[in-house]
C-alpha positions as CSV (number, residue, x, y, z in Angstrom):
1,M,13.5,-5.2,-13.0
2,D,14.2,-7.4,-10.0
3,V,11.5,-9.7,-8.6
4,G,10.8,-7.5,-5.6
5,S,10.0,-4.4,-7.7
6,A,7.0,-6.2,-9.3
7,N,5.1,-5.4,-6.1
8,L,5.6,-1.7,-6.9
9,L,3.3,-1.6,-10.0
10,P,0.5,0.9,-9.7
11,A,-2.7,-0.4,-8.1
12,K,-4.6,0.3,-11.3
13,L,-2.5,-2.3,-13.1
14,M,-3.1,-4.9,-10.3
15,R,-6.9,-4.4,-10.1
16,P,-8.5,-7.5,-8.7
17,Y,-11.2,-9.3,-10.6
18,K,-14.8,-8.3,-10.2
19,I,-17.0,-10.4,-8.0
20,P,-19.8,-11.9,-10.1
21,E,-22.4,-10.8,-7.6
22,S,-23.9,-7.4,-8.0
23,V,-26.9,-5.1,-7.3
24,L,-29.2,-3.2,-9.6
25,V,-31.0,-0.2,-7.9
26,V,-34.0,1.3,-9.6
27,I,-34.2,4.9,-8.4
28,H,-37.7,6.2,-8.7
29,T,-40.2,8.8,-7.5
30,P,-43.7,8.0,-6.0
31,A,-45.1,8.9,-9.5
32,L,-43.0,6.0,-10.9
33,D,-40.5,8.2,-12.8
34,V,-37.2,6.4,-13.1
35,L,-33.7,7.8,-13.1
36,L,-31.5,6.4,-15.9
37,I,-27.8,7.0,-16.3
38,K,-25.7,6.6,-19.5
39,R,-22.6,4.5,-19.4
40,A,-19.3,6.2,-20.2
41,D,-17.9,3.0,-21.7
42,A,-20.8,2.2,-24.1
43,D,-22.4,4.9,-26.1
44,E,-26.2,4.9,-25.8
45,F,-26.3,2.3,-23.0
46,W,-28.8,3.6,-20.5
47,Q,-29.3,1.9,-17.2
48,S,-30.2,2.0,-13.6
49,V,-27.4,2.1,-10.9
50,T,-25.5,-1.2,-11.0
51,G,-22.4,-2.5,-9.4
52,S,-20.5,-5.4,-8.0
53,K,-19.7,-6.2,-4.4
54,N,-16.3,-5.0,-3.3
55,L,-15.8,-8.0,-1.0
56,V,-17.4,-11.4,-1.1
57,D,-19.0,-10.9,2.3
58,E,-20.1,-7.3,1.7
59,P,-23.8,-7.1,2.6
60,L,-25.9,-6.4,-0.4
61,R,-27.6,-3.4,1.2
62,L,-24.2,-1.8,1.7
63,T,-23.2,-2.6,-1.9
64,A,-26.5,-1.0,-3.1
65,A,-26.0,2.2,-1.0
66,R,-22.3,2.5,-2.0
67,E,-23.1,2.1,-5.7
68,V,-25.9,4.7,-5.5
69,A,-23.6,7.2,-3.8
70,E,-20.7,6.5,-6.2
71,E,-22.7,6.7,-9.4
72,T,-25.3,9.5,-8.5
73,G,-24.1,11.3,-5.3
74,I,-27.4,10.3,-3.6
75,L,-26.8,9.2,0.0
76,C,-29.0,6.3,1.1
77,G,-26.7,4.4,3.4
78,E,-27.3,3.6,7.0
79,G,-27.9,6.9,9.0
80,S,-28.9,8.9,5.9
81,A,-32.4,10.4,5.4
82,L,-33.0,8.0,2.5
83,S,-31.9,4.8,4.3
84,A,-35.4,3.5,4.9
85,R,-36.3,4.2,1.3
86,L,-33.7,1.7,0.0
87,V,-35.7,-1.5,-0.3
88,D,-34.4,-5.0,-1.1
89,W,-36.9,-6.5,-3.5
90,R,-35.5,-9.9,-2.6
91,L,-35.3,-10.8,-6.3
92,Q,-32.3,-11.8,-8.3
93,N,-31.4,-12.3,-11.9
94,I,-28.7,-14.6,-13.1
95,Y,-27.4,-13.6,-16.5
96,E,-24.6,-14.1,-19.0
97,I,-21.9,-11.4,-18.6
98,Y,-21.6,-9.5,-21.9
99,P,-18.4,-10.7,-23.7
100,R,-17.0,-7.1,-23.9
101,W,-16.9,-7.0,-20.0
102,R,-15.8,-10.6,-19.2
103,A,-12.1,-9.7,-18.9
104,R,-13.0,-7.8,-15.7
105,Y,-13.9,-11.2,-14.1
106,A,-11.7,-14.2,-13.3
107,P,-11.0,-16.6,-16.1
108,G,-13.9,-18.9,-16.7
109,V,-16.5,-16.6,-15.0
110,T,-19.3,-16.0,-17.5
111,R,-22.4,-15.5,-15.3
112,N,-23.4,-12.9,-12.7
113,T,-26.0,-12.9,-10.0
114,E,-27.7,-9.5,-9.7
115,H,-29.9,-8.5,-6.7
116,L,-32.7,-6.0,-7.2
117,F,-33.3,-2.9,-5.0
118,G,-35.5,0.1,-5.3
119,L,-34.9,3.6,-4.0
120,C,-37.8,6.0,-3.8
121,V,-36.9,9.7,-3.8
122,L,-39.7,12.2,-3.2
123,E,-39.1,14.1,-6.5
124,R,-36.9,14.1,-9.6
125,I,-33.5,15.2,-8.2
126,E,-30.4,16.1,-10.2
127,P,-27.7,13.4,-9.6
128,V,-24.0,14.1,-9.4
129,L,-22.5,11.6,-11.8
130,N,-19.1,10.0,-11.7
131,P,-17.7,11.0,-15.1
132,H,-15.6,7.9,-15.3
133,E,-18.7,5.8,-15.2
134,H,-21.6,7.8,-16.6
135,T,-21.9,10.8,-18.9
136,A,-25.6,11.8,-18.8
137,W,-28.8,11.2,-16.9
138,Q,-32.6,11.4,-17.5
139,W,-35.8,10.9,-15.7
140,L,-38.5,9.0,-17.6
141,P,-41.9,7.5,-16.8
142,Y,-41.2,3.9,-15.9
143,R,-42.5,2.3,-19.1
144,Q,-40.3,4.6,-21.2
145,A,-37.4,4.0,-18.9
146,A,-37.8,0.3,-19.4
147,D,-37.8,0.8,-23.2
148,A,-34.6,2.9,-23.0
149,C,-32.5,0.3,-21.1
150,F,-30.0,-1.7,-23.0
151,S,-30.1,-4.5,-20.5
152,P,-33.2,-6.8,-20.6
153,S,-32.9,-7.6,-16.9
154,N,-32.8,-3.9,-16.1
155,A,-35.9,-3.3,-18.2
156,E,-37.7,-6.2,-16.5
157,A,-36.8,-4.8,-13.1
158,I,-38.2,-1.4,-14.0
159,L,-41.5,-2.9,-15.3
160,L,-41.9,-4.5,-11.8
161,L,-41.8,-1.1,-10.2
162,P,-45.6,-0.8,-9.6
163,Q,-45.5,-4.0,-7.5
164,F,-42.7,-2.6,-5.2
165,A,-43.2,1.2,-5.1
166,P,-44.5,2.5,-1.7
């Protein structure tokens, strides 16, 4: 293989490192039922919608709306009916990235900053999951949802829901 052909590798093999800044979106009803989705890459890992910025300067609200759409099929971006229901809680968690997922980040990156959002939907709706990311979903009362989360920061965010729900 000559040097020039190295640029012809599939994009999947040349995936850029993840940006260590992400969002966590707690999708909930007015009755404080919370949507949890099960990770495809970790059996029994239930969580809210999460995801990293695609670009360093990507606005957090755009990251949140994009991740909700990608992971659940729920449209809450600008111009959608749910846009106003996507609320930036103006809270963040800084946490140690689980060792099993550190290879997705640049060498030496061990911490992530996660920004919290809430999305209120009027009733329990059936999400359309991306099967590469999630394999199942469930709606639970918020305390049960917090207990079901594998991530302590996700559980803590869900327990804050009564303070932020409309």
